[in-house]
C-alpha positions, 0 to 999 in steps of 0.5 A: 653750528650751534652759537656759544650762548645757545643753551643745550636742552637737557636730555630725558631722564637728567638725573640718571644721565648725570649720575652714570659712571660711564662717560656719556656724550650725545651728538647731533647730526652736525656733530655738534655737542648736545650734552654730557655727563660729569663722568665724560667730563672727567675722562675728557679732562685726561686729554689735556685740552678743554671741551669747547661746546662752540666745536664739533666733537671731531673739532675738539679732538683735532684740538686735544691732538694738536695741543693735548698731553694725550695727542696719540690718544686723541689721534687713535679716537679720530682714526677709529670714528673715521673708520666706523670701528666698533668699540676701541680701547683708548689708553690715556695717561697715568696708566688709564684706559678707557673703552669707547663706543659710538651709537646712532640715536633717533633723528641722526643723533649719536651717543658716545660711551666712555667707560673706565676698564683700568681696573678690569685690564689690571686684574685680566693682566695680573691673572694672565701674569699669575698663569704665565708664572705658574705654567713657568714654574711647573715647565721649568722646575727642576723636579717632576711634577705628576697629577694622579686621580684616585685611581693612581692614574696620570692625568697630567706630568710636567716637562721634566718628567717626561724628559727622565721618562722618555715619552710624551705626555699622550703616551702617559695619560690614563697609565698607572703610574705603578707601571712606570717604576721597577716591579720591586718598588710598586708596593712601596709606591702604593703604600706611599700614596695610601699614607695619611702623612706625607712622606718620601721614598726612593724607587727606580723609575723604568724608563721608556728606553729600558734605563733605570733612573733613581728619583725620590718620590713625594706625594701629597692627597688633593682634596675638593672644595668640601674636602673629599679626596679626589686625587694625589699630587707627587713631587719627584726629584732625580737623584741618580747622579746624587747616587752616583756621586755618593757611590763615587764619594764611597770609593774615593773614601775607601782609596784615601783610607787605603792610601793613608794606611799604606803611605810611608809618611806619618799623618796626623789630623789635628784640631784647631788647638793642635790635639791629635785626632787620628794617626795612620800606622805609618807614624805610629811605625816611625815613631816607635808607638805600639799598635794598641797604644793611644795616641793622646795629647798634642802634636807638640808632645810627639814632636817637641823640637819642631822648628819652627814650633807647630803653634807658630806654623798654625798661626802662620796658616790662620794669618795668611789665607793664601798660604797653602802650606807651612814647612818645618823640621823636627827631631824625631823620636824613633823608639828605644832611645833612637833619635832621627830627624823628620820633615814636617808639612802642615796644611789646613783642612777646610776654609775655616781653619777647624783642622789641620793635616800634618804630614811627617816624613822620616827623613833620617836615613836621607840625612845620614845618606846626604852626610856621607854624600856631602863628606865624600865629595869633599874627600873627592874634591880634596883628592882633585885639589892635591896638585894645587895643594902641593903647590901651595905647600911647596912654595912656603916650604922652598922659601924656608929651605932657601932662607934657612940655607942663606942663613947658615951661610950668613953665619960664617959672614957674622952678618946678624942683620941678614940672619934675622931677616932670614929668620923672619921670613922663615917665620912668615912662611910658617904662618902661611903653611899652618893658614892653608893646613887650617883651611884643608882641615876645615874643609875635609872634616865632618861637622863636629858636635850638635848644632845650637841656636846662636845670635848672629849678631854675637857672631857678627860682632865678634867677627868685626871685633877681630878685623877692627884693628887691622881696618883702623890701621889702614884707615878703612871705616868698619860700620855695622848695622844690627837689629835690636832683637836677636837673629837666632840661627842653627850652626857652629858659632866658630864656623859661622865666625870664620864664614864672616871673617873670610868675607870681611878680610876679602872686602879689606883686600879689595879696597886696599888693591882699589886704592892702588889704582884709584886712591881717594873716595870712601874706604868703608866696609858695611855689615847689615843683618835683618830678617825676611819673610818671603810669602810662601817660604820659611823666614830667613836671616839676611846678612849682607857685607858690602865694600867700596873695592875693585869688585868682581870681574864678570869672568871670575864670578862663575869661579868665585867659590872654586877651591884655591881660586884667587887673583891675589898676589902670591902669598897673600891668599891661598883660594880656599876661604870662600870655598870653605865658607861655601861649604860651611854655609850650605852644612846648615841649609843656607847659602851665599851669593856675590854681586858687584854694586852699581856704585862700585864695589861688591856685595856678599850676602849670606842667607840662613834659615831663622830658627824658632828654638831658644837661644843657647847659652853662651859657653863659659870662659875659659878656666883662669889660671891658678897662681903659683903656690904661696911659699914660691917666691914671687921672684923665683922663675916659673917651672914649665914642663914640656911634653912631646914625643917630638924630640926636636920640638921639645929641645927648641921650646925648652931652650926658648924657656930657659932663655926667657928665664922659665925653668924648662922641664921635659918629658918625651911622653904621658909615663915620663910626665906623670913621674916629673909631676909627682917628683918636682914642682911644676907650674905650667904644662904644655903638653901635646895630645897625641903621643905613642905611650898614652892620651894627652886628654887623659894627662890634662884631666889627671893634672887638673884633678891631682895639681890644681894649682897647674896651668895646662897649655895644649898644643894640637894640630886638630884644633877644633876637634880637640877643643871640643873634646877638652870642653868636654873634660870637667876641668879642661885645659886653660889655652889651646895653641895650634901647631905648627907653634909660634913662639912669640904666641907661646910667650904672650901666653905664658905672660898672661898665665903667670 
């Protein structure tokens, strides 16, 4: 081993030695370092350990393996030196690679050469990666790739093309590509490859198993380095499934057109603004449109009464992407002035809302059938109720008869107080009879007159106003919570008020009944109304009435809406209120629900479809009675003409009028009434409507026209129907009273008219 201060003699040709780019290291026979050039020192620096001249090269490698940052490289170098291997690759940090070789020299010396092969290896790797990607592209591409020589013979075909044809590459090499196609396509294929411009054609490929596969062939010429043509390159795309799909699409479109043309439902396609793009024959038929008449404009022009409006349905679909369809109804003009009813179903065409599909179903006959069945079911139910109805009528009649006979007997005793009490009983039972008759009439009649769009808030306020005096007298708080905006629903105002009054009266009765067993606590009825907008369903007006009463027994809940079912005491209720209410609400597309509250009492919920039509104007107030003519002194008694074909009724009313200080005139029919009106002065006319010799409505109309100063009171047993008929007259009646007539009610009416 050489001492540290011993100088290493410079090798010959020092300048060449120092300037080489490869690292050179000269060792003597004892493995001591004799010389190294700068390139070797730069390479050794990557080992992360100093090169010590005082150590042998093997000892330097062992030190680098122990402390250097390239320990693995040092271990590899040592292994190769011990094994006497030839050149080997030495991977160093930072991705640098050196090729190391050791050569024996004269006198036992050796030369170690370190050559940097990093860039060379990177180029090889890049080339290998490029070749791999190319092969991967050619072998996995979804298109077939074929190389042809100048004679259009196959020199290469990728695996995808081979899989289509059904043979290996050795069976195809050297074959003309024309032999692989159907005979009728070979001329077109030859023209494709002879064309100077790249283009594509579709041809059938005759596969090895005898089947055909339709392919799209795109061709381009291959040229050598100097531009001479040496073959062709073809890209072949399998379009067999595309052709089959196109054929299925054409067949599906034909079937769809057949369905659209032959369906009984009207179908319109609309653009994003609601303009009609097309209409099927069924829509023309149900709308009475001639086959050659163009259908222009918007769907609103053909369905002007849609509820909700079509524009609102479109907006709803565009706002909510999860909503599949919007539902509605509309009046339908069926041609020749005939009106019908249609059910509407609107859905989107496509995801971007670029158009709509509107299905129009003519349900006119269905609605007529439903109305007929509903009315028939009411009549059938009335038949089933006849036994209970007989009981409900016979009970007050029995009390009336007993009270009347008892009053007659009391006349002999001269007991005025007893007689007065008996007649009070008769009057009360008469009211009970009239209430039962009103319920039965409301239940059995058909819906009269067109439904109007009304504000449910007004109906609730009117109903609460009727019950407020009774609630105040019973110390029951009646609260009402309403939104500021209207609550439009379709229906008849009086029918909806009847429903609400029935529920409110039941709430009052329940609180009074609860007081008898559990006094104290809150006695309150709360009525609220809001709009519900459930997802995927039309909006609904929800009205709730809660009370703090007794609640509903569990065993009574299934029978709650049955006719004549009631838990009230004898004479306190007919059991028809909720049954009639259910029928009225169901007829306008709503429903009633009832449930007990956890805190006590019960809750009734009325759900009605929200209407999008404009609110109807409030009906004008009844015509005010005209004052008696000026010549008549203010102190003179008023003359009242009573017209009825029932002698007993005329006699009792006339006697009452005379006792009250009026001049009582009577007539047994329309002809006699006209004669008395012409001959005598009359201030007030009281008339029935059903008389053998004429129609009371005509008498009212004539009286209003010829004697405008006469106030008219109509007494009828059919209040709703006659009130509608009277409202259709130009002037109408001033007051409509129901039979059986109450003399107290008549006296009050006369005072108001006077």
